[in-house]
C-alpha positions as CSV (number, residue, x, y, z in Angstrom):
1,X,0.1,0.0,-0.1
2,X,1.0,3.5,-0.6
3,X,-0.3,6.4,1.2
4,X,-3.4,4.0,1.8
5,X,-3.6,3.3,-1.7
6,X,-2.6,0.0,-3.7
7,X,0.4,0.4,-5.5
8,X,0.7,-0.9,-9.0
9,X,4.0,-1.8,-10.4
10,X,4.1,-1.9,-14.0
11,X,7.3,-3.3,-15.7
12,X,8.3,-2.2,-19.1
13,X,9.1,-5.9,-20.5
14,X,11.1,-5.4,-23.6
15,X,13.8,-3.2,-22.0
16,X,14.9,-6.2,-19.5
17,X,14.8,-8.7,-22.3
18,X,17.5,-6.5,-24.5
19,X,19.4,-5.7,-21.4
20,X,19.9,-9.3,-20.6
21,X,20.6,-10.0,-24.1
22,X,23.5,-7.4,-24.5
23,X,24.6,-8.3,-21.0
24,X,24.7,-11.9,-20.2
25,X,26.6,-14.8,-21.8
26,X,24.4,-16.9,-24.4
27,X,22.7,-19.9,-23.3
28,X,20.8,-22.8,-24.9
29,X,18.2,-25.3,-23.8
30,X,18.6,-28.9,-24.3
31,X,17.0,-28.6,-27.7
32,X,19.7,-26.2,-28.7
33,X,16.9,-23.3,-28.3
34,X,19.2,-20.0,-27.3
35,X,17.8,-18.7,-23.9
36,X,20.4,-16.3,-22.5
37,X,18.1,-13.3,-22.7
38,X,15.1,-15.3,-21.3
39,X,17.1,-16.4,-18.6
40,X,18.3,-13.0,-17.5
41,X,14.7,-11.9,-18.1
42,X,13.5,-14.2,-15.8
43,X,15.7,-13.6,-13.3
44,X,14.9,-9.8,-13.4
45,X,11.2,-10.6,-12.6
46,X,11.9,-13.4,-9.7
47,X,14.5,-10.8,-8.1
48,X,12.1,-8.1,-8.2
49,X,9.2,-9.8,-6.6
50,X,11.4,-11.1,-3.9
51,X,12.7,-7.8,-3.1
52,X,9.5,-5.7,-3.6
53,X,6.8,-8.3,-2.5
54,X,4.3,-6.6,-4.9
55,X,0.4,-6.7,-4.5
56,X,-0.4,-5.5,-8.0
57,X,2.0,-6.3,-10.9
58,X,1.7,-6.5,-14.8
59,X,4.4,-6.4,-17.6
60,X,3.9,-4.2,-20.5
61,X,4.7,-6.2,-23.8
62,X,5.0,-5.3,-27.5
63,X,3.4,-7.4,-29.4
64,X,5.3,-6.8,-32.7
65,X,8.0,-4.6,-34.0
66,X,5.6,-1.8,-35.5
67,X,2.7,-0.1,-34.3
68,X,0.5,2.8,-35.9
69,X,3.5,5.3,-35.5
70,X,5.2,3.5,-38.4
71,X,2.2,4.1,-40.5
72,X,2.6,7.7,-39.7
73,X,6.1,7.8,-39.8
74,X,7.8,4.8,-41.7
75,X,11.5,5.7,-40.5
76,X,10.3,5.3,-37.1
77,X,12.7,2.8,-35.2
78,X,14.1,1.9,-38.6
79,X,17.7,2.3,-37.5
80,X,17.2,-0.8,-35.6
81,X,17.1,-3.5,-38.1
82,X,16.3,-6.6,-38.0
83,X,15.9,-8.9,-34.7
84,X,19.0,-10.8,-34.0
85,X,18.6,-14.7,-35.0
86,X,19.2,-15.8,-31.8
87,X,16.7,-13.2,-29.8
88,X,14.1,-13.9,-32.0
89,X,12.8,-17.2,-30.6
90,X,13.4,-15.9,-27.0
91,X,10.4,-13.6,-27.0
92,X,7.8,-16.3,-27.1
93,X,9.8,-17.9,-24.2
94,X,9.8,-14.7,-22.1
95,X,5.9,-14.5,-22.5
96,X,5.9,-18.2,-21.2
97,X,8.2,-17.4,-18.4
98,X,6.1,-14.2,-17.6
99,X,2.9,-16.2,-17.3
100,X,4.4,-19.1,-15.6
101,X,5.5,-16.7,-12.9
102,X,1.9,-15.6,-12.3
103,X,2.5,-12.1,-13.9
104,X,-0.1,-10.4,-15.9
105,X,1.2,-10.0,-19.3
106,X,-0.4,-7.3,-21.4
107,X,0.3,-6.0,-25.1
108,X,-2.1,-4.8,-27.8
109,X,-1.3,-5.5,-31.9
110,X,-0.6,-1.7,-33.4
111,X,0.3,-0.6,-30.0
112,X,3.7,-0.2,-28.1
113,X,4.3,-1.2,-24.7
114,X,4.8,2.4,-23.7
115,X,1.0,3.0,-24.8
116,X,-0.3,-0.2,-22.7
117,X,1.8,1.0,-19.8
118,X,0.3,4.4,-20.2
119,X,-3.0,3.2,-20.2
120,X,-2.9,0.7,-17.3
121,X,-1.3,3.5,-15.5
122,X,-3.9,6.1,-16.1
123,X,-6.7,3.5,-15.5
124,X,-5.4,2.5,-12.1
125,X,-5.1,5.7,-10.9
126,X,-8.5,6.5,-11.9
127,X,-9.6,3.5,-9.8
128,X,-7.9,4.6,-6.9
129,X,-4.3,3.3,-6.8
130,X,-0.7,4.4,-7.0
131,X,1.6,3.4,-9.9
132,X,5.5,2.7,-10.1
133,X,6.8,2.3,-13.7
134,X,9.8,0.1,-13.9
135,X,11.8,1.2,-17.0
136,X,14.5,3.3,-18.1
137,X,12.5,5.0,-21.1
138,X,12.4,8.6,-21.1
139,X,9.0,8.8,-23.1
140,X,7.3,7.2,-20.0
141,X,8.6,10.4,-17.9
142,X,5.4,12.0,-19.4
143,X,3.1,9.9,-17.3
144,X,4.8,11.1,-14.1
145,X,2.2,13.2,-12.0
146,X,2.6,16.1,-9.8
147,X,0.7,14.6,-7.1
148,X,3.0,11.5,-6.7
149,X,0.5,9.0,-7.6
150,X,2.6,7.8,-10.8
151,X,6.4,7.8,-10.5
152,X,9.4,5.9,-12.5
153,X,12.0,3.7,-11.0
154,X,15.1,2.8,-12.6
155,X,16.0,-0.8,-11.4
156,X,19.6,-0.8,-12.2
157,X,20.3,2.4,-10.6
158,X,17.6,1.9,-7.7
159,X,16.4,5.3,-8.2
160,X,12.9,6.7,-8.3
161,X,11.7,9.5,-10.5
162,X,8.8,11.9,-9.2
163,X,7.9,14.9,-10.9
164,X,10.9,16.9,-9.3
165,X,13.1,14.1,-10.4
166,X,11.8,14.6,-14.2
167,X,12.6,18.6,-13.9
168,X,16.2,17.7,-12.6
169,X,16.8,15.5,-15.2
170,X,15.3,17.1,-18.3
171,X,14.6,20.6,-17.3
172,X,10.8,20.3,-18.0
173,X,7.8,19.3,-16.5
174,X,6.8,15.8,-17.3
175,X,3.7,16.9,-19.1
176,X,6.2,18.8,-21.2
177,X,8.5,15.6,-22.0
178,X,6.7,15.2,-25.5
179,X,7.3,18.6,-26.5
180,X,10.8,18.3,-25.1
181,X,11.3,15.3,-27.6
182,X,9.4,17.2,-30.3
183,X,12.7,19.8,-30.0
184,X,15.4,17.4,-29.2
185,X,14.2,14.3,-30.9
186,X,15.1,10.7,-30.0
187,X,18.0,8.7,-31.5
188,X,16.5,5.4,-29.9
189,X,13.2,5.9,-31.6
190,X,14.7,7.5,-34.9
191,X,12.7,10.6,-34.3
192,X,13.8,14.0,-35.8
193,X,13.9,17.1,-33.7
194,X,14.8,20.6,-34.7
195,X,18.5,20.6,-36.2
196,X,20.7,22.9,-33.8
197,X,18.5,22.5,-30.6
198,X,19.9,20.5,-27.9
199,X,18.5,19.5,-24.4
200,X,19.4,23.0,-22.8
201,X,18.1,25.0,-25.4
202,X,14.6,23.0,-25.8
203,X,14.4,23.0,-21.9
204,X,15.0,26.8,-21.8
205,X,12.6,27.4,-24.4
206,X,9.7,25.4,-22.6
207,X,10.4,26.8,-19.4
208,X,9.9,30.1,-20.7
209,X,6.8,29.4,-23.6
210,X,5.2,26.1,-22.2
211,X,4.4,24.3,-25.6
212,X,6.2,24.1,-29.1
213,X,3.4,26.2,-30.8
214,X,3.5,29.1,-28.2
215,X,7.3,29.6,-28.8
216,X,7.8,32.7,-30.9
217,X,10.1,32.6,-33.8
218,X,10.7,36.5,-33.3
219,X,14.0,36.9,-31.3
220,X,12.8,39.9,-29.9
221,X,10.2,38.2,-27.8
222,X,13.1,35.7,-26.2
223,X,14.4,38.7,-24.1
224,X,14.9,37.4,-20.7
225,X,15.2,33.5,-21.6
226,X,18.3,32.6,-20.2
227,X,20.0,30.7,-22.7
228,X,23.1,30.9,-25.2
229,X,22.3,31.7,-28.8
230,X,18.6,32.7,-28.3
231,X,18.2,34.3,-31.5
232,X,19.3,31.4,-33.2
233,X,17.2,29.0,-31.3
234,X,14.2,31.1,-32.1
235,X,15.0,30.8,-35.8
236,X,15.5,27.4,-35.8
237,X,12.4,26.3,-34.0
238,X,10.4,28.7,-36.3
239,X,11.7,27.5,-39.4
240,X,11.2,23.5,-38.0
241,X,8.0,23.8,-36.0
242,X,5.9,21.6,-38.2
243,X,8.7,18.9,-38.1
244,X,9.0,19.3,-34.0
245,X,5.0,19.2,-33.9
246,X,4.9,15.9,-36.1
247,X,7.8,14.3,-33.6
248,X,5.6,15.5,-30.5
249,X,2.9,13.5,-31.8
250,X,4.7,10.5,-32.5
251,X,6.3,10.7,-28.8
252,X,3.1,11.2,-26.9
253,X,1.9,7.9,-25.5
254,X,-1.6,6.8,-25.7
255,X,-3.4,6.3,-22.6
256,X,-6.9,4.9,-23.9
257,X,-5.5,1.7,-25.8
258,X,-8.9,-0.1,-26.7
259,X,-9.6,-3.1,-24.4
260,X,-6.8,-2.3,-22.0
261,X,-8.0,-1.8,-18.6
262,X,-6.0,-1.2,-15.2
263,X,-8.7,-3.3,-13.1
264,X,-7.0,-3.6,-9.5
265,X,-8.4,-7.2,-9.4
266,X,-7.2,-8.2,-12.4
267,X,-3.7,-6.6,-11.6
268,X,-3.4,-8.5,-8.4
269,X,-0.1,-10.4,-8.2
270,X,-1.0,-14.1,-6.7
271,X,2.2,-15.9,-6.8
272,X,4.1,-18.3,-9.4
273,X,2.3,-21.1,-10.6
274,X,4.4,-24.1,-9.3
275,X,3.5,-26.8,-11.9
276,X,4.2,-24.2,-15.1
277,X,7.1,-23.3,-13.6
278,X,8.5,-26.7,-13.2
279,X,7.4,-27.7,-16.3
280,X,9.0,-24.8,-18.6
281,X,12.2,-24.7,-16.3
282,X,12.9,-28.3,-17.0
283,X,12.3,-28.2,-20.6
284,X,14.5,-25.1,-20.6
285,X,17.5,-26.7,-18.6
286,X,17.4,-23.9,-15.9
287,X,18.0,-25.9,-12.7
288,X,18.2,-23.9,-9.7
289,X,16.5,-20.5,-10.8
290,X,13.2,-21.7,-9.4
291,X,14.6,-21.9,-5.9
292,X,14.9,-18.3,-6.1
293,X,11.1,-17.8,-6.3
294,X,9.6,-16.5,-3.0
295,X,5.8,-16.6,-4.0
296,X,3.8,-19.4,-5.1
297,X,0.0,-19.1,-6.1
298,X,-2.0,-21.3,-3.5
């Protein structure tokens, strides 16, 4: 419970699959299927449950490599290329692991995990909960609430980000994160920003004027804005405003994905399924990892 309210933990699943893939040595199941990333992901879930003992828990999932954003902007995430051959078969294993551990796995075709998490978070708060989003994705900073009912948690750094934490990190309010990304772009998602506008310039402009459409192209109206090269920034943003607005649209998460609900009853965590874990882990050749599981469904 947090402040008398249930605390819902929402894990950005793909991040921890990729992190395990790029940091852990390769492994194989007895049948030769690669399992290193899935093993690391499973260990992350098991350890998180053991450390935190959550009452409500879910994993937001990407059902496919593309979403509606690719229809709007075909170059979206295009720089990532094809999925590595030894990682592709592990996604289904990760889904099986998540369900065997009793964790609700939620994805939606044509949407990203970010949109699923945004929808779950928004609905769970409406139903009286508080939310912790476990991620390192800066896009999800836009979900952080000023009243403290939604915060981010960086698992690797063991660091929480409330609204003040977002301001300290980016120089803007959580609600301004889409505008911030519209100006600076996002190399991770291959989103173009305004050429020549960096984090400091974007933050200064948004602190002074609020939104992209309200930033004046007239340098005279930038008087008092404490940023180097204000005249040039005004010209650049004025020249590339439409591009920034289009990027902002792509960077804005969807908070109402059809069919996704943050019902507290369905989000309640009851523990791992002993039979499912035993069957799956034996097939994968994972010997002792099951001994680390601290909660089993009765």
